[in-house]
C-alpha positions in Angstrom: -27.0 -9.8 -21.1 -26.9 -6.4 -19.3 -24.8 -3.5 -20.4 -21.3 -3.4 -18.8 -20.7 -1.4 -15.7 -17.4 0.5 -15.3 -16.0 1.7 -11.9 -13.0 4.0 -11.7 -11.7 4.1 -8.2 -9.4 7.1 -7.5 -7.4 8.5 -4.6 -8.9 11.7 -3.2 -5.7 12.5 -1.3 -3.7 12.4 -4.6 -6.3 14.7 -6.3 -6.9 12.2 -9.1 -10.6 13.1 -9.5 -9.9 15.2 -12.6 -8.0 12.3 -14.2 -10.8 9.8 -13.3 -13.5 12.1 -14.6 -11.7 12.7 -17.8 -11.3 8.9 -18.3 -15.0 8.4 -17.6 -15.9 11.1 -20.1 -13.7 9.5 -22.8 -15.4 6.1 -22.2 -18.9 7.7 -22.4 -18.0 9.6 -25.5 -16.7 6.4 -27.2 -19.1 3.7 -26.0 -22.2 5.8 -25.1 -25.3 3.9 -24.4 -23.5 0.5 -24.8 -22.3 1.1 -21.2 -24.7 0.5 -18.3 -22.8 3.0 -16.1 -19.5 4.6 -15.5 -19.0 5.2 -11.8 -16.4 7.3 -10.0 -15.5 5.8 -6.6 -13.5 7.9 -4.2 -10.7 6.2 -2.2 -7.5 6.9 -0.4 -3.9 5.7 -0.1 -2.9 6.1 -3.7 -5.5 3.8 -5.1 -6.4 4.0 -8.8 -8.0 1.1 -10.5 -10.6 0.4 -13.2 -13.1 -2.4 -13.0 -15.5 -3.8 -15.6 -18.4 -5.7 -14.0 -16.4 -6.2 -10.9 -13.3 -7.5 -12.6 -10.2 -5.3 -12.3 -8.7 -4.4 -15.7 -6.2 -1.8 -14.6 -4.4 -1.1 -11.3 -2.0 1.8 -11.1 0.8 0.1 -9.1 0.5 -3.3 -10.8 0.3 -1.8 -14.4 2.8 1.0 -14.0 0.9 4.2 -13.7 -2.2 5.3 -15.7 -3.4 4.0 -19.0 -3.3 6.4 -22.0 -6.7 6.9 -23.7 -6.1 4.3 -26.4 -5.1 1.7 -23.9 -8.1 2.6 -21.7 -10.5 2.2 -24.6 -8.9 -1.1 -25.7 -9.1 -2.5 -22.1 -12.8 -1.7 -21.8 -13.6 -2.9 -25.3 -11.7 -6.2 -24.8 -13.3 -6.8 -21.4 -16.9 -5.7 -22.2 -17.6 -5.1 -25.9 -15.2 -7.3 -27.9 -17.0 -6.7 -31.3 -16.7 -2.9 -30.9 -14.5 -1.3 -33.6 -12.3 1.4 -32.2 -11.4 2.7 -35.7 -8.1 4.4 -35.8 -7.1 3.2 -32.4 -7.3 -0.4 -33.6 -5.5 0.3 -36.8 -2.6 1.9 -35.0 -1.8 -1.4 -33.2 -1.7 -3.5 -36.4 
């Protein structure tokens, strides 16, 4: 099985590059080499969504804005690395 590939599509017109790159940095800091790639994909028209191996796990309009960092990490873990322990982020939800 290959390492999961994450794509963060963001709106260039809305200046969401910084937000998208921060999220990418958080994912790489947490999951490191377990990820195959984290790709930033420029878009327009208010688009912001996160895909794991081609499956959308977050969409700004559908899901009500942007995920906080704990939610983001849980989404990626649940979709791609279900055995990964998120430490304090997991304990906060119990």
